[in-house]
Each structure stands twice: as structure tokens, then as C-alpha cells.
N, C-alpha and C positions, 0 to 999 in steps of 0.2 A: 237283702243288703249283706254284703260280706263282712265277716267279723275279723278279717285278716289283720287289720291295723289295731284291733282292740284286744284280741285274745293273747294271753301269754303262752298258750299251747304251741308246740312246735308247728311251724307252717305246713309241713308235709301232712301232719295229722289233721290240721284244720281243713286242708284241701280234701282229704279223704272223707272227713265228716260232712263237709258241705256237699260233696258228690253224693253221699248217702241221702242227705236231706232232700236233695233235688230229685230223688226217685219218686217222691210223692209231691206232685206240683202244688197241691193246696197247702202244703206245710212250709212254713218259713222259719229260717234260722233266726232266733232272737238272742238277746243277751248282750249287755254292755262289755263284760269282761269274760264271762263264761258262756260260750255259745250253747244254746239249748233249743228244744222244741217242746211245744205245749199245745193242747187243745182244750177249750172250755176251762182254762185255768189249771189244767192238770199237766204237769211236765211229764214227758215220756222218754226223753233222751237228753244227754248233755255231754260236752267235751270238757273234761277236767283239765286244769292247767298243766298237769303232768303229760297230757296227750292221750290219756286213757278215755275210752268212750263207755258210758253207762246207758243201758237200755232198761226201761221199766216193762216188765212182763207179768201177765197173769200167772198165778201159781202153777198151773199145769205146764204152760209154755216155759216158765222159768226153770222148773225141774228138768224138762227135756233139754233145754239149752245148756244148763250146767253140766249134764252128763255128756251130751253130744260133743261139746267144745272143750270139755275138761277145764272149766274155769270156775270162778267163785262169784259170790255176791260182791257187789261193788262196795269198796270201803273208801271213804273220803273224810279227811280231818279226824281220823280215829274212830269213826262211826261206821258200822256195817249197815248199809242201806238195804233192808230186807226185800224190797220190791225190785231192786235193780241188779242186773248182772253186769259183770265186766266183760266187754267184748275183747276177745284175744286179738293180738296184733295181726296175725295172719288173716283172720276173718275180716278185720277192718279193711285190709287191702283187697278183699274180694267183694266188691260192691254188689255184684249179681247175687251171690249167696246171702250176704247180710241183708239185702233188701227184703227178703221174706221175713226175717226176724224184725226188721224195722217196721214193716207193715203190721205185723202182729202186735207190736208195741203201740203203734198208732191206734189200731182197732181197740185195744185194751183201754187206752186212755179215753177214747171216745165213749166207751161204755160206762165210765165212772161218772158220778154225780158232778155236774159243773160246780166250780167253786165261785162263790160270790165275788163280784168285783170289789176291789178296795175303794173306799171313798176317798176322794181327794180332799186335802185339808185346805 
């Protein structure tokens, strides 16, 4: 399902994010206002309303990513998210290269302990 009519992120960024998510067929883009991906209750990527993309990576991959792409940990709402890196704009435009990092993020999230489903009231 496309988040195009729901997200406040710039439409060009949303398009790039959705193209990235489509590189792994079993992953679906979720989220009512902030598009994200998750497996077993563990979120591993999202598109911030500003248009920036955050990827959750294992510590080793995170350090390599930060150095290789000269970027930072993702910061949202004044909080540095220690497991997430900020995807540089140029890399977001290069789906082929970013796909490798997205797959690493997906594999990392799959390795995490599943989160318990929330009970409906």
C-alpha cells in the first residue's frame, strides 16, 4: 500500500523510499503518517516527515556505514537514535547501492528478539 497520500514527507523522497522497500519483496511499507518497515515487531527503517531516511544497523555495520558515507546517527525530535543511521541524500538516490545496506538492516532486525504483540482493548 502506498503511503503517498498519508505521509507529510516530500513526495520525491517517499518515492525513493518506496523504491528501496520494494527491493525486498517480503517487506511492506507500513505506517499511517510515517512510512516504516518492521519485522517481528522490530522497526528497521523509516522515512521521517523531513524526508530523511533512517536505517537500523548492527553495531559493526553501523560504524562502517557512518565512516563510508560520512554521515551521523539519526536524530529525530531532539533525540539521537543510537541504532539508526541517517541515509545521505545522494545514497537515497542510488537504490542499487543502498539496497545492500537495507538488506543488512533487514537481516539485523530479523535477528532481534520478536516483540510481543500488543493486546487489543
